[in-house]
N, C-alpha and C positions, 0 to 999 in steps of 0.2 A: 245175040249169042249168050247163053247162060253158062255159069261156072259151078253151080250147085253140086253136080255129080263129082266133080274133081275135088272140091273141098271135103265132101263127105268121105271120099276115099282116103284123103290125107289124114283126117282125124282118126279113122279106123286104124290106119297104120301106126299112128302114135300110140293109140291105146294098146295095141298088141306089143309094141316095144316096151312100154312101161310095165306091162304085166310080166313080160319075160325078165326085165331087170329086177323086179321085186321077187320073182321066184328064185333068181340067182342069189340074191341077198339072203333070202330065207334059208336056202340050202347052205350058204356060207356060215350062217349063224349056227345051224344045226351041226355043221362039221367043225365048229370051233374057230373058224377063220375070222369071225367078228364077235365082239363081246355082245352079250344079250342086251336088249334095249334098256331094261330097268337098271342093269349095272352101269351102263354108260351114263344114264341119267343121274344116278347117285354120285358117280365120280365127277361129273361135270359140275354138280351143285357144290361138292366139296372143294373143287378147284376154284370156283367163283368166290368161296369164302376165304380161302387161304392164299390166293394169288397165283396158284399154279393153273393157269388158264389155257395152256397150249393143248386144246382139245383136238385129237386127231380127226381127220376126215372120216365121215361116216363109213366109207367103204375101204378105209385103211386097214390092213391086217393087224390084229391085236398083238401087242408085244408081251413077251413073257417077263414077269417081274424078275429082277436080278436076285440071285440067291446069295444071302449073306450068312455068316456064322450066327448061330442062335444068340450068342452073347451080344453081338451088335444089334440084332433085330430087337432083342428085349430092351436094350438101352435106348434104341430109337423110339420104341413104343412109350417108354417113360418120358422121353422128350415131348412127344406128341401130347401125352396126357398132361405134362407140366404146362404146355402152351394152351391147353384147353381146346384142342382142335378135334375134329371128327376122326374116329379111328381109321376110316378109309383113306385118310391122307397118307398114312404110311405106305399103303399099297400103291398109291399113285406115285409117291417118291421113288419106290423101287421100280415101278414100270417105267417111269421117266428115265431113271438111271440106266435101264437096259439098252437104251438107244444112244447113250453117251460113249465117247471114245474111252473114257476112264470112269466106269460105273462107281467105283469107290469115292472118287473125288466129287462126283455129282451128288451122291448121297451125303457126303461130308458138307458140301456147300449148302444143300437144302437144310441139313440139320442145324448148321451154325446160323443160317438165316432165321430159322425158326427159334433158336435159342436167344437171338437178339431181341425177341419180343417178351422174354421172360425176365424175372429178377436176376441180376447179374451173378450174385453169389451162388444160388442153386444151379444156375446155368453152367458155371465153371465146374461144378461137381459132375454134371452130365458130360461135359467135354472130357473130363478125366476118364470117365467110364467108357466113352466111345473110343478114346485113344487107346485105352487098355485092351479093348476088344479088337483093335487093329485098324480102325477107321482113321484116315490121315487128316485129323482135324487140328492137331497141335504140332508145332515144331518142338525140338528138344528144350529150348529155353522156355517156351510157353508152357510146356508140360511141367517143368520144374516149378515154375511160378504158380501154376494152377494147383498143383499138389500141395505146395506150401500154403496157399490160401485156404485150401480145403482142410488141411491138418492143423493150421495155426502155428506150425513150426517154421518161422521165417528166418532167413539168413540175416546176417548183419548188413547194414546198408553200406554202399560204397562211400568212402570218405571224400573222394573227388570224382563224382560221376561225370561222364561225358555228356549224358543227356539226363535231364531231370524229368522223368515221366511219372505217371500215377503209381507205378510199382515202387520207384525210389521213394516217393512221398509216403507210401504206406509203410514200408519197412522202417523209415525214419520215425514215423508216428508210433509204430510199435516199440521202437527203441526208447522213444521219449516217455512212453507210459511205464517202461521198465527203469526209468531214471538213469539211463545211460548218458555218457558224455557225448554230446553232439557238437558239430561245428556251428559257428555263428550263422553261416549260410543255411544250414539245415534248419536251425531254429527259426530263422526269418521265413523260410518257406512254410514251415508248419504254422507259424503265427498268421501269415497272410492267407493261407488256403484252407486250413481246417475250419470247421464250423466254430463260431465264436464260443458256443457253450462248451465245446471240447477244449478249446484253448483255456477257458476259465477253469475247467476241471484240472488241467495240467498245473495251473497256478495254485489252485486250492490244495492239490495233493503234494505240492512241493517239488514237482518234476521240473517245472519252469521257474527258475529262481533268479534272484537279483544278479547273480554273477554272469548271466548272459548279456548284461548291459545293453538292453534294447535302445537306450537313448543315443548310442553312438553307431547304430546300424546305418549303412549307407542310405537305405530308403526309409524315409520317415513318413509313412502313410498314417491314415487315421487309426488303422488297426494297431500299428506299432506304437503310436502315442497312447492308445488305450492300455496296451500291455505295460508300457512304461509307467502309466498312472497307477497301475495295480502293483507294480514291483518297486519302482523308484520314483515316487511322486515328486521328490525334491529336485529331480533332474529336468522336469518340464519347465519351459519358460511360460511367462504369463499368457502369451498368445495361445499356446497349446491348451492351457487350462481353460481359457475362455472358449476355445473351439470345442472342447469336450462338454461344455455347459456344466461344469463342475462347481456349483455354487459354494459348497463347503470349503473347497480349497481356495477359491477366490476370497472368501471371508477370512479364512485363516491367514492368508498372505496379507490381507489388509491390516489385521491386528498386529502381525509381525512388523509391519512397516510403520506402526504407530497411528494408523488410521482408525476410523470409527465405523462400526456396523450398526445401522439404525434398526430399531424395531419396526416391524411391518404392521400397519394399522394398530399401533399401540400394543402389540402383542410380541413378547420376546420369544425368539428361538434361542438355541444354544449359543449362536455366535453373537447376536445382539446382547444377550445376557452377559457373556464374557466381556464384551466391549464396555458395557455399563460398569461392571465390577472393576475392570482395569482403570476406569476413569474415576473410581471412588463413589459411584452412585449406588449406595447400598439400598436405596429405595426400590431398586429393581428386584430385590429379593422378595418384596411384597407382591409385585405383579407376577412374579414367577410362581407364587403359590396357587394362582388361578388355574394352572394346567398341570401341576404336579411333576414329580421327579421322573415319572415314567417316560416323559417326552425328552429327557435329557440323557446324555451319556452317563454311565454309572459314576465315573469319578467326579463329574461336574455336579450331578445330583447329590452326591455325598457331601461335597463342599457346601452347596447351597443349604442343605439341611443343617450342617454344623454351624454355618454363619447365622442362620435364623435362631438357633438355640442360644448363641452367644449374645445376640441382640436382645433376647428376652432375659438375659442375666445369668445364663449358664457359664461356668468357667471354660476357658480354652483348654482342650484336652492335650495330652502329650504329643499325639500325632500331629495335630495342626501346629502346635507350639514349636515344632522343630522345622517347619517349612518356612525358611527365611523369605522366600519369594512371596509369601502371603502375609508378612508382618504388617504391612501398611493397611491391608484390607481388614485383618483381624482387629487392629487398633481402632479402625473406624467403627467396628461393630460393638466393641466393648463400651458399655454405658460410661459416661464421663465421671459420674460420682462413685463408680465402683473401685474399690481398692484392688490393685493388681498384685496378686501374690501367687507364686508358683515356682517351679524349679526348671522350667524349660528356657531356652534362649529367648523365646518371645516374651516370657514373663519378665525376665531381667531387662530386656531392651525396652519394652513398652512401659514397665514400671518406672524405669529411669526417666523416660520421656515425660511421663505423667508427673513425676516428682518436680521436674523443672517447670512444667506448666503451672503446678501449684505454687511454685516459688514466684512465678510471674504474677499470679493472682494475689499472692501475699503482698508483693510490692505495690500493686495497684491499690489494694485495700489500705495499706499504710498511708498512701497519698490521698486517696479519694473517699474511702469508706472505712474509717477506723473501727467502726462497730463490727466489721466482718473480719478484722485481722486475726482475732483469736481463733475463729473457725478455720480459716485457711492455714494458719500455722499448725493447728492440730492435725489437719489432713496431711500436710507435708511431713510432719513428724511421723505419722502412722505409715505413710508410704515409704519413707526412708527406712523405718524399722523393718518393714516387710522385705526390703531389698538386702538387708544385712545377712551375710552368710559366711561360713568359714572357708569357702572355696576361694582360691587366689588366682585361678586361671580362667580363661575364656570369658563368656558373657557374665557368668556369676561373679568372677573376680572384678570385672569392670564395673558391674552394678554396685558391688560392695564398696569400691573405692569412691564412686560418685556419691553414694549414700553417706559415707563418712564425711566427705567434703561438705555436703549440705547440712548434715547434723552439726558439724563444727561451726558452720556459718550461722545457723539458727541459734546455737548456744551463745555466740558472741554478740549476735544482733539483739538478743532479748535478755541477756544477763544483766543483773543489777551491777552498778559500779561497786567494785571491791569484792565481788563474789568470786574469789580466787579458785575455789574448788570447781565451780562450773567451768571457769576459763581453763583450768588445768585439764578437765575432762575433754574439752574441745580440742586442745592441743594434742592430747593423747590419742585421739582418734586418727590423726594424721601420722603421728610419730610411730604408731604401731605398724603402719604399712612401710614406712621408711626403714624401720629396724630389720625388716625381713631381708633387706639387701636387694639383689637383682631378681630378674624374672625366674631364674632357676630355683630360687629359694622362696618364691611366692611373693616377691615384691614387684617393683616396676623399674624400668630403665628409661633412658633417653629423656625426651621432652616431658613425659608425664612425671618422672621422678623429679626433674628440675622444678616443675610447677608445684608439686607437693612440698618440696623443700621451701619454696618461696612463700607458700601459704602458711606453712608451719612457722617460719621465721616471722611473718607478719603477725600471726596470732600471738606468738610469744612476746613480740614487741608491744602489742596492744595490752597483753596481760600485765606487763610491767608498768604500762601507763594507765592501768585500771580503765581500759576501754574508753579512750577519749573521743571516738567517732561513733555517731549513730548510723552512719552510712559506710559500709565496708567496701561497697562497689557502686559508684554513682551511676554507672550505666544500668545496672540492675535496678537501681532505685527509680530510674526513668522508664522502666519496663521495656528495655531493649537489651539485646545481647551484648556481652562484654566486648568493648572496643568497636562497637557498631558505629558506622558513619551516619546512621539515622537517628542519633540521640537528640538532635535539635527538633525533629518532628515529634519524637516521643515527649519531649519537654512541652512543646506547644499543645499536644493533645491533652496532657495532664493539666496544663494551666487552665484549659477551658472547663475542666471537671472538678478541680480541687476547691475546697473552701478557702477563704481568705487566710485563715490561720495556718493552712498547710503550704502556702506559697513559699514560705521560708525553707521548707523541707526540699521542695523540688528545685528551688532556685539555688540552694546550696549545692545540690548535686550537679546542676548545670555549671556553676562556678568552678567546681573541682575539675570537671572534665576540660573546661577551657584552660585552666592552669596546666593540666597535664599536656594538652596539645601544644601550648605555648612553649613548655619546657622541651618537648620533642623537637619543635622547629628550631629552637636555639641550641640543640644538641646537648642539653642538660639532662641530668638524671631526674626522672619524675617519680612521684610516690608510688609505692607498691599498692596494688589493689587485690582484692580477693577474687581471683579469676576462676570462673566456672563456666562450663564443665571442664573436668580434667582432660577428657578425651572426647572432643566434639564429634569425631568420626564415628564413635560408638553409637551416637544418637541418630545418625543418618538412616533414612529409610533404605533398606537393601534394594539394590537394582537387579537382583536375581530374577531370571525368567521363570514364571510358573508353568509347569507342564500341563496344569489343568486349564489355566486361563489363556495361555499362549502355547498350545501344543505344537509339536513339530509336525512335519508332513506325515499324514496317515494314508496308507494305501486306499485307492478307490475300491469301493465295494463292487462286486461283480454285477454286471447289468444284464446278464443272460439268465434264463431259466436253466435248471439242471438238464444236462444232455439226455436225450432219449436214445433208444436203441438204434434208430435210424441214423442219428448223428454220430453215435459212437462207431458205427460200421461204415461211415462215409468213406474213409480212405480205402478200406478193403473193397467196398462196392465199386469205387472208381478204378481200382487196380483190376478187378474182375471185368468191368466194362471195357477196359483197355485191351485185355487179353482177347475178349470176344470180338472186339472191333478189328483187331489185327488179323485174327483168324478169318473173319468174314472178308476183309479186303484181299487177303492173299488168295483165298479159295475162289473168290469172284474173278480175280484176274486169271488164275490158272484155268478156271472152268470156261 
């Protein structure tokens, strides 16, 4: 039994049904019940690109686009253009809304979703326009914030906000740029969350200042330590400095603690050069010439240049001569044979020290090299004369008194027996100071006055005896300081150097010291000696700290590049993104 006639009949029936269905669809299109084929194809393509893919069934009746006020429609068109979408997308949004329970909310949700793909700040402007046209995209709070963002007229931040959101951060940042007074919590939020370049800008402009005391903030993050380094570097502990990899501050603290900073590969940087100069290594000035002053801070470069000139024989200028903290270094740079003459505190101090060094050289020559005695005496006389001045106070007065004491000593040491005029001149040098009275009248008081009186009395006694001693002070004769416990070593050193005929000279000095010590042990009065210097403290090297060689904490230089426009707008952008996100979330839930 065959089935071909039956199958053929079924196929024919299907063909007729399909033709009838197509005719009905054609008539529906002509009557407007269905959208034209080409239009549906364009809309479908646009929906595939934008995410609106809810394509109606082919035989679903076409919906009429929702009718909106022209102001909203125009604003929506600008949104579509801002997003770079196909113009047909707007038609589809309106058609889609026509089937919603609340067409306006549907359009609002689609618009906000679309704006979420655009830059936040321009998007907020579009939201304000849509809201002004009547589209329910913003709540009242959001509208106020959006309008403030758009206009730049921001309100003052809450001083005690319940929630710290992007908006709060933005208004605080705006206040900070206006140098307003913010709370510690607000500053810490800004420091932690703003781009580093913007934080550095706030510091450079003086908006973020030391008074915010970041070193005592509750949270001590890397960013907070960085800000502390820029504002209050002295408040950082050593571990924080190491964590910041701040080599300059590590080296500075090493110098403050009395440590040494070594040169790297034999080449000095500013810190190893400072370390060398503090240690008295003036040869570092020579190696510093190889790379020039431009590699050094201005004040250090200026000092190095001045020290080099002094080493070459130039005089110490008035500016350096008043820096007590540099006296020791300046003295090391002055050539030994140079007469020190000037009117600064350094010249009086260094000249007096040189005078006593020449006195030591003279005593050594008298014991070991008599042919050099005349030369050293002449140098001492010249240096003493250079220190004499009419001033009675300060370093000048101290230097003048020491010079008088040495001049008187030299006169009595080298005067001929019976040369009463010379001896009277020596006594007069000391008496002139004593006649002035106390310090208010240009004289001296206390221990110095007592010592001057003793010296004057000793010289007057020697003058009456027509100078019976060749040695006015046996300690000085043995080339040691007055009353030094090292006199025995001084005597041994000289004994190995002196000629046989000079042994009597140094042995006589030794015997006198032994008699003095014996008398002291027995509680007896010992002979008066010509004690110098009058004021030993005046000759001490000042222990003042040099701001150039041992600078105090210096703020860390900024480590970020200047902020660009995107970084400057970061807080505003985040506040705008927050508004858009809240709108999208609310409308999505409602829709």
